[in-house]
Steps between C-alpha positions, in 0.01 A plus 500: 500500500841455335709190547859588585716565195780256431326207668449156351180331607506127421236233542565244776486152342193386696304827476257508204313830541556851363806689624331841498136607504333838459151519643223742410607865556855384565812602303831331435808634322767261377836654408848349478378174648495138384207274585596145408269199488796261531347261250820298503439385858126528545170566327210724590123512477488879459668787314774705662290815542123517547326838459149488649354837412789719611790658309835343418785699341780303338804723454856476367714224639211274590525136392208258540636163398515123517153428634334177392131524584391140444138521609237428238215556744332781312200524729675801652643760264766590754672175400576651159830665409865403533638825641205739542129458552298822508148624546620847594743743336854410400736762357819353356757775442803273480634167613477146367250215524684189386519124518158440654240237422128453561212307356335832413699822454860382512636843593204723585127449539280810518163367614346846528618855549788652307858409415699794359824385343713807429850355533654162572532150365283189511697203369548124517167430669287197416128427511443125506119473486361282224126498541361854490520819301695713743832339583741779417833628634338841550126475522168579659171686488613843619651787303859489379663826385835484319715749313821475299508122512690231313302174487747251358628143511196373688370151427154354466514123472171501311636762260201727572552842654876479536508864609141561614181300536160637598166348594159619376449718810813703435592834348833539321644834387848534349602856405808597304601790729685365805383163374651157443752323283376143460755277332700176508241310702510122465441268327605709201338371182281644230165325541272343757625718785427846638662773704155636582209267574170666589182296524139611461182312587520200732831385642475258790314680777544839331260665259514841335645709222831675567558861411830520313723768353827370360753743354667387176814676622735417783685717748750700295277510191590173327221312322380166634350376171252290701405173331225250563574143608526385138771756424294759308568862587209677663389836360559799724124543522441127546629429852150426622315240704161351407277364775550127542831508314859560605783731408819300457771734369875471485791712388825392340680799652835417656757697694637619165169677425477693828547874458479573874822476698545268797491804728147574376377176659430598859301181545610157382277192494721227366586130511178404677311181418139383505397141454182621329442851358653830599876460524558861608163644606158344538181669605132468559506865612647809336847556355598852395841548340628850420310828483282688253730802494778572252533636147279273296365498146152398387447401137163497322491318167224483240499328161316698231392283210518657156227275370166548672370144463618151428346189348675299772552536870755764584830358625680550826784748482814494711691825536857495628599751766852636459703725724814704473645839574384813324621518141574129471375334183226238553721239332748540786247508780433216744189288466338483844185311407184528298132578537218307339215693338168331425165597358341416836710774662426751223856461364626697800739415780675678784827416667549680829786547742799466268824634650618830355835511676740243642588456868772766470274744318623448144228522233423158357153522351399674181221277374419409142289225347508293185281231350604152607238262360164492331350159568 
């Protein structure tokens, strides 16, 4: 089914249900259409679009906006989501989801199934829930695929997971190729906050240990220089999660540090707000950003000690990773991070998936290392 292009479907002030629903085995295509929740004149108890096991395609020219889903009756998951609730398949190839509100999943809630976000914008949505771990503008327990995405200017009132928050049952993968540029999320300060917040162990009703893979490089090849919540830079081989602990990492990257162009951002998740964690994206399912393809560089590093034994415990060694074009002197190369070598790891470390070329194919990575510290 395809709703007629050019139409504007608006909520009647006294009607509180969904404005479109896709049942199991059904299909709906939205293109050049506006579905408006009319939050200025009425409120709802449901999202704009409910996908119950079927397929929904969101194409260019589609606007899902202004829906205020005020229900906090979470006994039924279908009450989640400001604009879209899904337990089927949603393919977003364009369009905008904006200005919506819900207790859980201010813009989108993927309860199960798959949401493939290839193009489009999710902005100015708000999740107002205060009492659980999954009140996010874009959230849920399904699988979210994104490519070429800018995650920026989102707000977490708690300061945790301004860009992305994940529960212990989740899996988070962020690749550099076709990946993300995460920057300028709010509040912007240098300690006690995080762009990424990923919890292991027990968290409310959730228990588990997330699988994570976080690239130290953003879309376009720029370095994040991830730091922990106290402001210390994390080693490139140290973006890890211990069971029962949490990963709270932030970047000080701003628009001035972005090497990708605005045209590279096919997807934009921006200016969303969560009253708890997960200003841009929250999950207790799987989030996969980017792809494993591309021209990448793996670096293996080993420290060989000249002296065979010591009268004291061997120190930790930090080795800086530098990059530049072929022929460039190390003194003029860019520091992109460091790796930490320890006796426990046999004084060896590997850094995988470093970008070899920029978005436009220019060579940017000729790696070299130098000693940073001996502690």
